[in-house]
C-alpha positions in Angstrom: 216.3 139.9 113.4 217.5 138.9 117.1 215.8 136.3 118.2 214.1 138.5 121.7 212.1 141.0 119.0 210.5 138.8 117.1 208.6 136.7 120.9 205.3 137.4 121.1 202.8 134.4 123.5 200.8 132.1 121.2 198.0 132.8 123.3 197.8 135.2 125.9 195.5 138.0 125.4 192.7 139.0 123.4 191.5 137.2 120.1 192.2 140.6 118.6 194.2 141.9 115.8 198.4 141.7 116.2 200.3 144.0 114.7 203.5 144.7 117.1 206.8 141.9 115.8 209.1 143.6 119.1 206.8 142.8 121.8 204.7 140.2 123.4 201.4 138.7 124.2 201.1 138.5 127.7 197.1 137.5 129.6 194.8 134.2 127.6 193.4 134.7 124.4 189.8 135.6 125.6 186.9 133.1 125.4 183.9 133.8 123.3 180.6 134.0 124.7 180.0 130.5 126.4 180.3 129.3 130.2 183.0 128.0 131.4 181.8 125.0 132.0 180.5 124.4 129.3 178.1 121.3 127.1 179.9 119.4 125.7 195.1 116.5 101.9 198.7 115.3 103.9 199.9 118.0 106.3 203.5 119.9 104.9 206.6 119.2 107.4 208.0 121.9 108.5 211.2 123.5 108.6 213.7 120.5 110.5 215.8 122.8 111.9 213.9 126.5 112.9 216.0 129.2 112.8 215.4 132.1 114.7 213.6 135.7 113.7 212.1 133.0 110.9 208.5 134.0 111.4 205.6 132.5 108.8 202.7 134.7 109.7 199.2 133.3 108.9 195.9 134.8 109.0 193.8 131.1 108.4 195.5 127.7 110.1 197.2 125.8 106.2 198.6 122.6 108.3 196.3 122.7 111.2 192.9 119.5 111.2 190.0 118.5 113.9 191.3 115.7 115.8 188.9 113.2 117.5 189.1 114.3 120.8 187.1 111.9 123.2 190.2 109.3 120.9 193.5 109.1 122.9 195.7 110.6 123.1 193.2 113.4 121.5 191.2 112.9 124.7 193.5 113.8 127.4 194.1 117.3 126.0 191.7 119.8 126.9 190.6 123.7 127.6 192.6 125.6 130.3 190.1 128.1 131.1 190.7 130.5 133.5 187.4 132.7 135.2 189.5 135.7 136.7 188.5 139.0 135.6 187.3 137.6 132.8 187.2 134.5 131.0 189.8 132.5 128.6 191.9 129.7 127.8 194.9 128.5 127.2 195.0 124.7 126.1 196.5 122.0 128.8 197.8 117.9 128.8 197.0 115.1 131.6 200.1 113.3 132.0 198.3 111.2 135.3 194.9 111.2 137.2 194.4 114.4 139.2 197.9 116.5 136.8 198.3 119.0 134.2 200.7 120.6 132.2 200.7 123.9 131.3 202.6 127.5 130.6 203.1 129.6 133.7 201.7 132.7 131.6 198.5 130.9 131.4 198.0 131.3 135.1 199.0 134.6 135.6 196.4 138.2 135.5 197.7 140.9 134.0 195.0 143.0 134.8 195.4 142.4 139.0 199.4 141.7 137.9 199.8 138.0 139.8 198.6 134.7 139.8 195.1 133.6 139.3 193.0 131.8 142.2 193.4 127.8 142.2 189.6 128.1 142.5 189.0 130.2 139.0 190.9 127.6 136.6 189.2 125.0 135.1 189.5 121.6 132.9 188.2 120.6 130.8 188.6 117.3 127.6 187.4 116.4 124.9 185.4 119.4 123.8 183.9 119.4 121.0 181.3 121.7 119.4 177.5 119.9 119.4 178.4 116.6 121.7 179.2 116.2 124.9 182.3 116.9 126.7 184.1 113.4 128.4 185.3 115.0 131.9 186.0 118.5 133.5 187.4 119.4 136.8 187.9 122.4 138.2 192.2 123.1 140.1 192.8 122.2 143.5 196.6 124.3 143.8 199.4 124.3 141.5 203.0 125.6 140.9 204.6 127.0 138.3 208.6 126.9 137.6 210.0 129.1 141.0 212.0 130.7 138.4 208.9 133.0 136.1 208.6 136.2 137.7 205.8 137.8 135.4 205.8 141.5 137.7 205.8 144.5 135.9 208.8 145.2 136.6 209.8 141.6 134.5 206.7 142.0 131.9 205.5 145.6 132.1 202.1 145.8 130.3 202.5 147.9 126.7 199.1 148.4 126.6 195.6 148.4 128.8 193.8 145.5 130.0 192.1 144.1 126.8 194.5 143.4 125.1 198.2 143.3 127.5 201.3 142.4 125.3 204.5 143.2 126.9 208.8 142.6 125.6 208.9 138.6 126.8 212.4 137.8 128.3 214.3 135.4 127.1 215.0 134.0 130.2 211.7 133.3 130.1 210.9 131.4 128.3 212.5 127.9 129.2 210.2 128.8 132.4 207.2 129.1 130.9 205.1 126.1 132.6 203.5 124.9 135.4 201.4 121.2 136.6 198.1 121.7 137.6 195.9 119.9 140.1 192.7 119.0 139.9 190.4 118.4 142.3 188.6 115.4 140.7 190.8 112.4 139.0 189.6 112.3 136.1 189.4 108.5 133.9 190.6 109.4 131.4 194.5 107.7 129.9 197.1 110.3 130.4 199.7 111.0 128.3 203.9 110.1 130.0 206.0 112.3 129.9 209.4 111.7 127.8 212.7 113.5 128.5 214.6 114.2 125.7 217.8 116.2 126.2 219.7 117.7 123.2 217.1 116.0 120.5 217.3 116.2 117.4 213.4 115.3 115.5 212.5 115.3 112.4 209.1 113.1 111.3 209.7 109.7 109.2 207.2 107.0 108.0 207.1 105.6 111.9 207.7 108.4 114.2 205.5 112.3 114.4 206.6 115.7 116.0 202.5 116.4 116.5 201.7 119.4 117.8 197.6 119.7 119.1 195.8 122.8 120.2 193.0 124.7 121.1 193.6 128.0 118.8 191.7 131.1 118.3 191.0 129.9 114.7 189.7 127.0 116.6 188.1 128.0 120.0 185.9 124.4 121.0 187.9 122.3 118.5 190.8 120.4 119.2 193.0 120.3 116.1 196.9 119.4 115.6 199.6 120.1 113.0 201.4 116.2 112.5 203.9 115.8 110.8 206.4 118.6 111.7 210.1 118.4 113.6 211.1 119.5 116.7 214.5 119.8 118.6 215.8 120.9 122.1 218.2 122.2 124.6 218.7 125.0 121.4 221.7 126.5 121.5 220.0 130.4 121.9 217.9 130.0 124.3 219.7 127.7 126.5 219.0 124.1 127.7 215.7 122.9 128.9 214.3 124.8 126.1 212.3 123.3 123.0 212.3 125.0 119.6 209.8 123.2 116.9 208.0 124.1 113.2 204.8 123.0 113.9 201.3 125.0 113.3 200.9 127.1 115.8 198.1 129.8 117.3 196.2 132.2 119.7 195.0 130.7 121.2 197.6 127.4 121.7 200.4 128.3 124.8 200.7 125.0 127.1 200.0 122.8 123.9 201.6 119.6 124.0 204.7 118.6 121.6 203.6 114.6 120.9 206.2 112.0 120.3 204.6 109.7 118.4 206.1 106.1 117.1 204.4 103.9 116.1 201.9 103.8 118.3 203.6 105.1 121.7 203.3 108.6 122.2 204.8 110.8 124.7 205.0 114.4 125.6 208.4 116.0 125.3 207.9 119.5 125.7 205.2 122.3 125.8 204.5 125.0 123.3 204.9 129.2 124.7 206.4 131.3 122.0 205.3 132.0 118.6 207.1 135.1 116.4 204.6 136.7 114.9 205.1 139.4 111.7 203.1 142.3 111.0 200.7 141.6 109.2 196.4 142.8 110.5 194.8 139.1 111.5 198.2 137.2 111.4 197.3 135.2 114.6 199.8 132.3 114.1 203.1 131.0 112.4 205.1 127.8 111.3 208.0 128.5 114.4 207.6 128.2 117.7 210.1 127.4 120.6 208.6 126.1 124.3 209.5 124.5 127.1 211.6 120.7 127.1 210.1 118.1 129.4 213.7 118.2 131.4 212.4 121.3 133.5 209.4 120.0 134.4 208.3 116.8 135.0 209.6 116.6 138.8 206.6 118.8 139.1 204.3 117.1 137.9 206.4 113.3 139.3 206.0 114.9 142.7 201.8 115.9 142.3 
């Protein structure tokens, strides 16, 4: 099956049944009723070289495990809440005291077909059930790739608002990044960005690829798939792309792809899309695509 027929945005759209393989969810994972400023076995490795067209559906996460959201590096990974027509969320990563990297489509308002205002974007870190969060800030501004244009022509809606679902052109995959500048500096240790071109990375004794994020399976609990794989500059998608063999779940768009070498941690890209097959209640996959750090490193450094 051709790659462009199976790409699905993993974090956006209502938390509803995903039914169509040849369309992509565009929007954001809808947040259950809760304020915008909220109160606070070994995993299996993914395929070393995930193949475009390979889709594994999940009704429950198999490899995603909760992590300690108040301990670094997990403390630098938070929810990007967007309160436009409705409250929705993605995942973002603090890469500097006032700088967060996430997916561009997380900030796109599908109801009004425009970018969300910065003053409705809110970043929260250290969130866990029944405990206070570590820090939070509203956005002061944000920039997105100038080549990411999710207009009605580029991303036509195929369903009514509430379940926004669109076709997602391949050329948008490598441009699906945004950098948020927060109003307040957070006293949380950021995760550095590392640019890796043409890399083929598999987890080993001293090196791990990890995909942490918030998802529909655990909306307020950070979970991660440790010990998977990643490639940058994938030939099928072109320079600036990324493919990974980590488990992804609806709600996790913008989640960082982390490279952990012993005690050293860096972010080499973000997850944005995943293939999900036609199975009732399937909201996850063990394969995904996204944007490598080559695409957003300069923009993040300029904030």
